[in-house]
Rosetta silent file (secondary structure, phi, psi, omega in degrees, C-alpha in Angstrom):
SEQUENCE: APPPPPPPRAAPPPLAEPPSAHRRVKAPRPPPPPQAPNRYGLYGGRSLGSGHAGVGMELGFPFVSARGVYGVLEHLDLGLGVDTVYGLMTELRASVRFTLLDSDNVSLAFVVDGGHAFFLRPPDTEDKGARYLSGRREWNVAPGLVASFQGDSPRAWRPYLDVRALMAFDMDPIQKDPLSGVPPAWKLDASVLVRLGAEFPVGEKTSYAVSFGGDFRSRSSDAEFMPTLSVGVVSTLF
SCORE:     score description
SCORE:     0.000 S_00000001
   1 L     0.000  140.293 -179.686  -84.777 -205.366 -111.452 S_00000001
   2 L   -64.093  149.705  179.285  -82.640 -202.898 -109.482 S_00000001
   3 L   -68.385  152.989  179.935  -81.628 -203.956 -105.992 S_00000001
   4 L   -67.446  147.984  179.266  -83.596 -202.554 -103.115 S_00000001
   5 L   -64.925  149.557  179.014  -82.069 -199.474 -101.454 S_00000001
   6 L   -65.462  150.437  178.046  -80.120 -200.067  -98.257 S_00000001
   7 L   -63.177  146.743 -179.297  -81.966 -199.475  -95.052 S_00000001
   8 L   -63.955  141.827  177.776  -81.458 -196.003  -93.618 S_00000001
   9 L   -69.867  142.860  177.065  -78.686 -195.667  -91.071 S_00000001
  10 L   -69.816  141.036  179.095  -79.702 -195.132  -87.535 S_00000001
  11 L   -63.977  137.458  179.459  -79.063 -191.625  -86.301 S_00000001
  12 L   -62.018  146.967  179.109  -76.001 -191.423  -84.046 S_00000001
  13 L   -62.493  146.589  179.654  -76.794 -191.089  -80.383 S_00000001
  14 L   -63.398  142.735  178.909  -76.742 -187.511  -79.136 S_00000001
  15 L   -66.009  137.895  178.382  -73.478 -186.396  -77.611 S_00000001
  16 L   -68.878  138.334  178.999  -73.483 -186.282  -73.869 S_00000001
  17 L   -68.183  132.601  178.800  -73.415 -182.802  -72.484 S_00000001
  18 L   -61.427  141.172  179.151  -70.086 -182.035  -70.870 S_00000001
  19 L   -61.579  135.817  179.566  -70.350 -181.823  -67.123 S_00000001
  20 L   -70.057  136.699 -178.674  -70.625 -178.283  -66.012 S_00000001
  21 L   -78.169  117.473  177.370  -67.576 -177.098  -64.137 S_00000001
  22 L  -102.743   94.103  179.478  -68.482 -176.268  -60.586 S_00000001
  23 L   -89.898  123.657 -179.256  -65.550 -174.201  -59.314 S_00000001
  24 L   -78.213  117.192 -179.531  -65.697 -173.549  -55.606 S_00000001
  25 L   -98.961  117.522  179.940  -65.078 -169.891  -55.053 S_00000001
  26 L   -75.272  135.312  175.786  -63.804 -169.113  -51.567 S_00000001
  27 L   -66.724  138.955 -179.540  -65.309 -166.135  -49.917 S_00000001
  28 L   -62.511  141.237  179.338  -62.695 -163.457  -49.265 S_00000001
  29 L   -68.764  139.194  176.428  -61.386 -163.400  -45.745 S_00000001
  30 L   -67.691  147.479  179.163  -62.538 -160.464  -43.703 S_00000001
  31 L   -62.698  146.513  179.488  -59.767 -158.040  -42.851 S_00000001
  32 L   -63.646  148.611  178.692  -58.243 -158.570  -39.408 S_00000001
  33 L   -64.116  149.342  179.359  -59.569 -156.290  -36.712 S_00000001
  34 L   -63.553  145.875  179.909  -57.403 -153.260  -36.002 S_00000001
  35 L   -67.716  138.275  174.002  -54.874 -153.682  -33.226 S_00000001
  36 L   -70.474  132.875 -176.202  -55.799 -152.202  -29.897 S_00000001
  37 L   -70.196  146.087  172.314  -53.309 -149.437  -29.125 S_00000001
  38 L  -114.983   99.173 -171.722  -50.735 -149.784  -26.367 S_00000001
  39 L  -116.373    1.637 -173.272  -50.047 -146.177  -25.359 S_00000001
  40 L  -129.007  143.149  178.085  -49.231 -146.374  -21.646 S_00000001
  41 L  -147.130 -168.767 -178.026  -46.259 -147.586  -19.641 S_00000001
  42 L  -104.797  -18.655 -169.934  -44.418 -147.047  -16.379 S_00000001
  43 L  -111.673   -6.923  178.865  -41.180 -145.401  -17.461 S_00000001
  44 L   -90.108 -168.132 -176.914  -42.199 -142.742  -19.989 S_00000001
  45 L   -91.131   -4.375 -177.717  -43.679 -139.302  -19.538 S_00000001
  46 L   -94.195  124.995  178.242  -47.330 -140.227  -20.069 S_00000001
  47 L   -70.187  160.347 -179.577  -49.389 -140.900  -16.954 S_00000001
  48 L   -71.701  -27.745 -176.558  -51.704 -143.888  -16.790 S_00000001
  49 L    99.323  156.461 -174.797  -54.796 -141.767  -16.295 S_00000001
  50 L   -60.872  129.078  176.546  -57.348 -141.634  -13.519 S_00000001
  51 L    84.105    2.928 -179.007  -58.398 -145.053  -12.245 S_00000001
  52 L  -105.792  150.854 -177.248  -55.788 -147.057  -14.175 S_00000001
  53 E  -133.141  153.439  178.246  -53.049 -149.220  -12.664 S_00000001
  54 E  -148.256  156.356  178.384  -49.833 -150.783  -13.885 S_00000001
  55 E  -134.544  157.248  179.377  -47.059 -153.034  -12.611 S_00000001
  56 E  -158.118  158.772  177.713  -43.518 -153.692  -13.726 S_00000001
  57 E  -145.632  138.492  179.163  -40.359 -155.597  -12.898 S_00000001
  58 E  -130.174  142.696  176.606  -36.750 -155.087  -14.015 S_00000001
  59 E  -124.520  128.452 -178.077  -33.671 -157.265  -13.664 S_00000001
  60 E  -175.119 -153.512  178.838  -30.229 -155.802  -14.224 S_00000001
  61 E  -125.949  129.895    0.653  -27.131 -154.215  -12.755 S_00000001
  62 L   -93.202    6.234 -170.381  -26.907 -153.086  -10.038 S_00000001
  63 L  -115.093  151.389  158.392  -30.624 -153.323   -9.198 S_00000001
  64 E  -111.538  129.148 -172.468  -33.557 -155.681   -9.300 S_00000001
  65 E  -131.567  148.387  171.996  -36.731 -153.589   -9.148 S_00000001
  66 E  -142.844  143.168 -178.456  -40.483 -154.100   -8.872 S_00000001
  67 E  -155.042  156.402  172.005  -43.169 -151.445   -8.704 S_00000001
  68 E  -128.630  141.793 -175.318  -46.866 -150.766   -8.930 S_00000001
  69 E  -131.554  141.822  178.477  -48.411 -147.483  -10.104 S_00000001
  70 E  -132.983  134.276  178.817  -51.954 -146.133   -9.844 S_00000001
  71 E   -84.140  108.731 -179.651  -53.421 -143.099  -11.598 S_00000001
  72 E   -87.051  -27.309  174.271  -55.137 -140.947   -8.992 S_00000001
  73 E  -135.114  172.923 -176.873  -55.780 -138.100  -11.458 S_00000001
  74 L   -60.629  -33.759 -178.290  -55.680 -137.825  -15.224 S_00000001
  75 L  -119.427   17.853 -176.921  -52.099 -136.529  -15.151 S_00000001
  76 E  -133.603  122.503  175.971  -50.918 -137.775  -11.742 S_00000001
  77 E  -114.566  142.319  171.355  -49.664 -141.254  -10.839 S_00000001
  78 E  -119.648  145.099 -176.707  -48.618 -142.518   -7.413 S_00000001
  79 E  -145.703  162.433  173.608  -46.589 -145.661   -6.942 S_00000001
  80 E  -131.377  145.543 -178.979  -44.882 -148.015   -4.519 S_00000001
  81 E  -161.509 -178.620  178.979  -41.918 -150.225   -5.257 S_00000001
  82 E  -142.338  135.506  172.079  -38.798 -151.949   -4.068 S_00000001
  83 E  -116.813  140.444  177.324  -35.197 -151.820   -5.301 S_00000001
  84 E  -142.627  142.004  172.040  -32.601 -154.333   -4.195 S_00000001
  85 L   -93.460   63.834  176.790  -28.927 -154.933   -4.892 S_00000001
  86 L    52.243   42.200  176.154  -29.531 -158.686   -4.892 S_00000001
  87 L    91.100  -17.813  178.993  -30.202 -158.712   -1.157 S_00000001
  88 L   -72.015  -30.037  174.912  -27.205 -156.592   -0.111 S_00000001
  89 E  -144.040  139.091  176.055  -29.453 -153.528    0.038 S_00000001
  90 E  -132.707  126.851 -177.691  -33.234 -153.296   -0.077 S_00000001
  91 E  -124.784  125.859  172.644  -35.053 -149.987   -0.436 S_00000001
  92 E   -88.154  127.184 -170.910  -38.784 -149.418   -0.168 S_00000001
  93 E  -128.145  144.603  169.693  -39.695 -146.530   -2.459 S_00000001
  94 E  -111.560  149.787 -175.458  -42.645 -144.258   -3.150 S_00000001
  95 E  -138.881  153.866  176.124  -42.970 -142.463   -6.476 S_00000001
  96 E  -134.335  135.764  172.993  -44.859 -139.608   -8.097 S_00000001
  97 E  -132.101  119.282 -179.894  -45.256 -138.906  -11.816 S_00000001
  98 E  -119.386  116.720 -177.172  -46.967 -135.705  -12.943 S_00000001
  99 E   -77.233  121.426  178.631  -47.376 -135.210  -16.688 S_00000001
 100 E   -91.137  -33.319 -177.997  -46.517 -131.671  -17.755 S_00000001
 101 E  -142.466  130.636  179.686  -46.958 -132.151  -21.515 S_00000001
 102 E  -145.069  100.653  175.336  -48.861 -134.889  -23.336 S_00000001
 103 L  -106.255 -172.184 -179.632  -49.387 -134.720  -27.100 S_00000001
 104 L   -62.791  -30.344 -174.616  -50.100 -137.503  -29.593 S_00000001
 105 L  -121.279  -27.815 -172.504  -46.404 -138.365  -29.835 S_00000001
 106 E  -119.159  137.080  176.987  -44.414 -136.543  -27.132 S_00000001
 107 E  -134.530  145.049  178.758  -44.831 -136.620  -23.352 S_00000001
 108 E  -137.165  133.644 -177.090  -42.927 -134.861  -20.571 S_00000001
 109 E  -139.047  149.397  167.310  -43.335 -135.480  -16.846 S_00000001
 110 E   -90.045  131.266 -177.271  -41.914 -134.399  -13.530 S_00000001
 111 E  -130.864  150.989  174.167  -41.006 -137.473  -11.496 S_00000001
 112 E  -151.061  133.340  174.289  -39.703 -138.079   -8.002 S_00000001
 113 E  -120.477  148.508  176.246  -38.833 -141.291   -6.162 S_00000001
 114 E  -160.885  153.645  179.398  -37.844 -141.585   -2.540 S_00000001
 115 E  -177.590 -174.302 -178.903  -37.486 -144.146    0.172 S_00000001
 116 E  -115.669  130.668 -177.004  -35.608 -145.770    3.013 S_00000001
 117 E  -105.629  142.198  176.876  -32.852 -148.295    2.361 S_00000001
 118 E  -116.187  126.028 -176.131  -31.846 -151.220    4.555 S_00000001
 119 E  -106.268  143.455 -178.732  -28.289 -152.525    4.203 S_00000001
 120 L   -71.222  -32.066 -176.917  -27.120 -156.023    4.992 S_00000001
 121 L  -123.098  146.670  175.693  -23.773 -154.843    6.363 S_00000001
 122 L   -67.977  157.273 -174.079  -22.831 -151.778    8.442 S_00000001
 123 H   -64.767  -30.128 -176.903  -20.782 -149.133    6.638 S_00000001
 124 H   -75.584   -9.984  177.416  -17.574 -149.692    8.622 S_00000001
 125 H  -109.149    6.129 -174.060  -17.401 -153.327    7.439 S_00000001
 126 L  -108.622  132.636  176.285  -18.256 -152.664    3.820 S_00000001
 127 L  -132.431  109.057 -176.913  -15.730 -152.109    1.044 S_00000001
 128 L    55.508   48.124  178.305  -17.173 -151.563   -2.436 S_00000001
 129 L  -103.001 -137.044 -175.005  -20.388 -153.244   -1.424 S_00000001
 130 H   -65.279  -37.862  178.820  -24.021 -152.186   -1.728 S_00000001
 131 H   -66.665  -40.310  179.238  -23.361 -148.519   -0.910 S_00000001
 132 H   -65.794  -42.385 -177.479  -20.581 -148.347   -3.484 S_00000001
 133 H   -73.465  -41.584 -173.265  -22.679 -150.025   -6.183 S_00000001
 134 H   -88.590  -28.471 -173.541  -25.975 -148.242   -5.550 S_00000001
 135 L    75.724    5.891 -176.253  -24.827 -144.789   -4.453 S_00000001
 136 L  -102.560  160.364  177.093  -27.642 -144.806   -1.922 S_00000001
 137 L  -128.959 -156.420 -173.493  -27.703 -144.361    1.818 S_00000001
 138 L   -63.272  -43.021  179.045  -30.368 -144.686    4.512 S_00000001
 139 E  -123.083  137.785 -174.420  -32.699 -142.047    3.017 S_00000001
 140 E  -141.921  138.374  175.997  -32.838 -141.161   -0.683 S_00000001
 141 E  -135.136  134.357 -175.955  -34.818 -138.726   -2.834 S_00000001
 142 E  -136.856   87.076  173.879  -34.493 -138.487   -6.631 S_00000001
 143 E   -83.965  158.662  178.409  -36.491 -135.756   -8.432 S_00000001
 144 E   175.935 -165.308 -179.527  -36.141 -135.196  -12.153 S_00000001
 145 E  -127.201  145.938  174.257  -37.718 -135.106  -15.610 S_00000001
 146 E  -133.067  131.027  178.200  -38.585 -137.862  -18.063 S_00000001
 147 E  -119.383  140.602 -179.052  -39.409 -137.316  -21.744 S_00000001
 148 E  -140.297  160.426 -179.292  -40.777 -139.987  -24.064 S_00000001
 149 E  -135.840  143.630  173.690  -41.869 -140.373  -27.686 S_00000001
 150 L  -144.931  134.019  179.658  -44.259 -142.763  -29.418 S_00000001
 151 L   -71.681 -175.595 -175.343  -45.159 -142.993  -33.097 S_00000001
 152 L   -81.299  -18.503  179.922  -48.641 -143.198  -34.580 S_00000001
 153 L   -62.914  144.392 -179.477  -48.719 -146.998  -34.925 S_00000001
 154 L   -58.739  -28.670 -178.637  -50.872 -148.746  -32.276 S_00000001
 155 L  -117.375   30.577  178.667  -47.863 -150.799  -31.146 S_00000001
 156 L   -65.516  143.266  179.845  -45.081 -148.276  -31.747 S_00000001
 157 L   -74.697  157.339 -173.208  -42.208 -148.545  -29.285 S_00000001
 158 E  -119.095   93.156  172.965  -41.691 -145.804  -26.700 S_00000001
 159 E   -74.044  150.512 -179.841  -38.133 -144.498  -26.235 S_00000001
 160 E  -146.843  157.144  174.930  -37.572 -142.312  -23.187 S_00000001
 161 E  -126.593  123.846 -176.322  -34.893 -140.234  -21.477 S_00000001
 162 E  -120.846  118.341 -179.855  -34.910 -140.031  -17.677 S_00000001
 163 E  -125.236  127.276 -177.067  -32.619 -137.523  -15.907 S_00000001
 164 E  -140.409  162.950  172.628  -32.664 -137.103  -12.125 S_00000001
 165 E  -112.825  115.742  179.085  -30.710 -135.710   -9.194 S_00000001
 166 E   -91.515  124.755  173.860  -30.252 -138.239   -6.403 S_00000001
 167 E  -110.451  113.416 -176.405  -29.875 -136.817   -2.902 S_00000001
 168 E  -107.072  123.210 -179.012  -28.633 -139.490   -0.500 S_00000001
 169 E  -100.820  110.121  178.903  -28.827 -138.809    3.239 S_00000001
 170 E   -89.209  110.566 -177.823  -26.235 -140.818    5.158 S_00000001
 171 L   -89.908   -0.659  179.230  -27.478 -141.100    8.737 S_00000001
 172 L  -141.397   59.990 -178.447  -24.422 -143.043    9.922 S_00000001
 173 L   -68.645  150.515  179.769  -21.361 -141.452    8.289 S_00000001
 174 L  -124.747  156.634  175.448  -17.963 -142.801    9.220 S_00000001
 175 L  -112.464  113.644  178.785  -14.465 -141.354    9.172 S_00000001
 176 L   -78.140  -23.143  177.062  -11.871 -143.728    7.789 S_00000001
 177 L   -92.000  116.677 -177.371   -9.087 -141.318    8.661 S_00000001
 178 H   -64.509  -19.029 -179.954   -8.632 -141.285   12.464 S_00000001
 179 H   -87.940    2.025 -177.081   -7.220 -137.742   12.294 S_00000001
 180 H   -83.948   -4.564  177.945  -10.389 -136.361   10.677 S_00000001
 181 L    88.298 -166.769 -178.540  -12.164 -135.899   13.981 S_00000001
 182 L   -76.609  130.968  179.191  -15.691 -136.825   14.956 S_00000001
 183 L   -68.611  153.749  178.535  -17.937 -137.578   11.947 S_00000001
 184 L   -67.399  165.287 -179.396  -21.050 -135.414   11.495 S_00000001
 185 L   -66.801  -33.089  176.104  -24.442 -136.646   12.623 S_00000001
 186 L  -154.059  163.635 -176.650  -25.541 -136.993    9.007 S_00000001
 187 E  -143.440  140.769  179.500  -24.189 -136.276    5.550 S_00000001
 188 E  -111.246  131.074  175.231  -25.775 -135.380    2.211 S_00000001
 189 E  -127.690  148.718 -177.409  -24.341 -136.482   -1.134 S_00000001
 190 E  -120.287  147.864  176.436  -25.661 -135.768   -4.624 S_00000001
 191 E  -141.489  156.276  173.902  -25.537 -137.733   -7.845 S_00000001
 192 E  -109.293  124.559 -178.441  -26.882 -137.284  -11.373 S_00000001
 193 E  -108.477  127.090  179.803  -28.757 -140.289  -12.763 S_00000001
 194 E  -124.635  126.528  177.944  -29.208 -140.660  -16.526 S_00000001
 195 E  -129.973  131.438  173.009  -31.289 -143.434  -18.096 S_00000001
 196 E  -119.557  121.731 -175.249  -31.998 -144.001  -21.790 S_00000001
 197 E  -151.732 -172.611 -179.789  -34.511 -146.738  -22.459 S_00000001
 198 E  -158.369  150.551  171.291  -37.554 -147.928  -24.348 S_00000001
 199 E  -111.181  130.663 -175.721  -40.761 -149.874  -23.876 S_00000001
 200 E  -114.032  102.558 -178.314  -41.639 -152.326  -26.673 S_00000001
 201 E   -62.864  135.653  175.160  -45.363 -153.213  -26.779 S_00000001
 202 L  -122.101    3.108  178.572  -46.118 -156.895  -27.392 S_00000001
 203 L  -168.608 -173.196 -178.652  -49.840 -156.713  -26.702 S_00000001
 204 L   -65.873  -31.281 -174.254  -52.636 -154.374  -25.776 S_00000001
 205 L  -123.896  -12.814 -170.997  -51.412 -154.019  -22.194 S_00000001
 206 E  -113.347  142.110  178.355  -47.945 -155.579  -21.965 S_00000001
 207 E  -141.572  148.216  167.351  -44.544 -154.242  -23.036 S_00000001
 208 E   -84.738  150.321 -178.486  -40.936 -155.275  -22.695 S_00000001
 209 E  -130.036  136.251  177.842  -38.643 -152.650  -21.174 S_00000001
 210 E  -135.568  137.771  175.978  -34.923 -152.070  -21.714 S_00000001
 211 E  -149.039  152.601  172.904  -32.754 -149.293  -20.276 S_00000001
 212 E  -147.515  160.808 -178.446  -29.111 -148.376  -19.884 S_00000001
 213 E   169.903 -146.845 -178.231  -27.280 -145.377  -18.500 S_00000001
 214 E  -170.750  161.364  177.470  -25.118 -144.350  -15.611 S_00000001
 215 E  -111.280  129.749  176.315  -24.782 -142.517  -12.313 S_00000001
 216 E  -105.569  114.956 -167.965  -22.383 -139.583  -11.938 S_00000001
 217 E  -114.966  155.095 -177.953  -21.492 -139.312   -8.250 S_00000001
 218 L  -106.666  -16.627 -175.845  -19.830 -136.768   -5.999 S_00000001
 219 L   -75.188  131.906 -175.277  -18.977 -138.883   -2.955 S_00000001
 220 L   -67.216  -28.200 -178.663  -15.276 -139.767   -2.801 S_00000001
 221 L   -84.188   -6.573  177.152  -15.918 -143.246   -1.386 S_00000001
 222 L  -100.211  165.812  172.828  -18.280 -144.132   -4.252 S_00000001
 223 L   -65.895  136.186  178.356  -17.465 -144.823   -7.884 S_00000001
 224 L   -62.532  -34.375  176.770  -17.328 -141.569   -9.844 S_00000001
 225 E  -138.886  129.971  178.685  -19.353 -143.274  -12.590 S_00000001
 226 E  -124.248  113.811  178.380  -21.458 -146.407  -12.248 S_00000001
 227 E   -70.503  153.093  178.416  -23.015 -147.907  -15.418 S_00000001
 228 E  -132.981  149.996  179.029  -26.518 -149.333  -15.233 S_00000001
 229 E  -153.617  138.465  178.766  -28.404 -151.841  -17.373 S_00000001
 230 E  -154.213  150.800  172.211  -31.812 -153.462  -16.979 S_00000001
 231 E  -133.212  148.617 -177.979  -34.405 -155.507  -18.861 S_00000001
 232 E  -170.245 -165.556 -179.507  -37.942 -156.167  -17.730 S_00000001
 233 E  -140.910  142.184  177.454  -41.641 -156.235  -18.451 S_00000001
 234 E  -129.461  152.082 -179.051  -44.432 -153.769  -17.679 S_00000001
 235 E  -152.497  138.620  171.231  -48.184 -154.189  -17.915 S_00000001
 236 E   -89.202  133.501 -175.814  -51.264 -152.082  -17.351 S_00000001
 237 L   -86.699  -43.075  179.451  -53.860 -153.976  -15.336 S_00000001
 238 L  -161.628    0.000    0.000  -56.962 -151.876  -16.011 S_00000001
């Protein structure tokens, strides 16, 4: 008799389903908010605007300066400040800035600073001291023009050119030559001040400031040309 057929093979177990790949998809980052523009400073031709205030400080040669400015009208700023030749001379100054032209990129303003200077030493004991370095005397007025430019970027830097005529009123002139007679009661000397600088915004309200230039003077006892250099920081408060 034929042998019995082999028992049927058991069906292979079903293949396990491969685990589904769960890839974590990161949501795209939202774009950063646009930078708030920094369009106002203390040294260019654009006024702060009505109700706005700013402060600044500069350290350099021959002056250390600090000032505060307030916008009384949309195109008119008034300010108070102090200049010092490292304690050898200290001058309290008032300032006016009136914007004549203000476009998106170019600004032009009429500016004038003036004040009274206090000197550590009398003029007859001073030789190439604070008067020689600063070109200033007891009373000083410096009207002029300042032009500035700023690009379209919210934090574009602001180069400026500041040209002024300094009129220094010497209320205690001296005669070094004994044969020159009696000195006048007062004496006026003029100088041309040229500053080329820039404000570099580092935030919505704060900027670094750098300037260099020189003073061209007419007084024989002063330097015919005195270079100037300063670095500082300016900020609008509100």
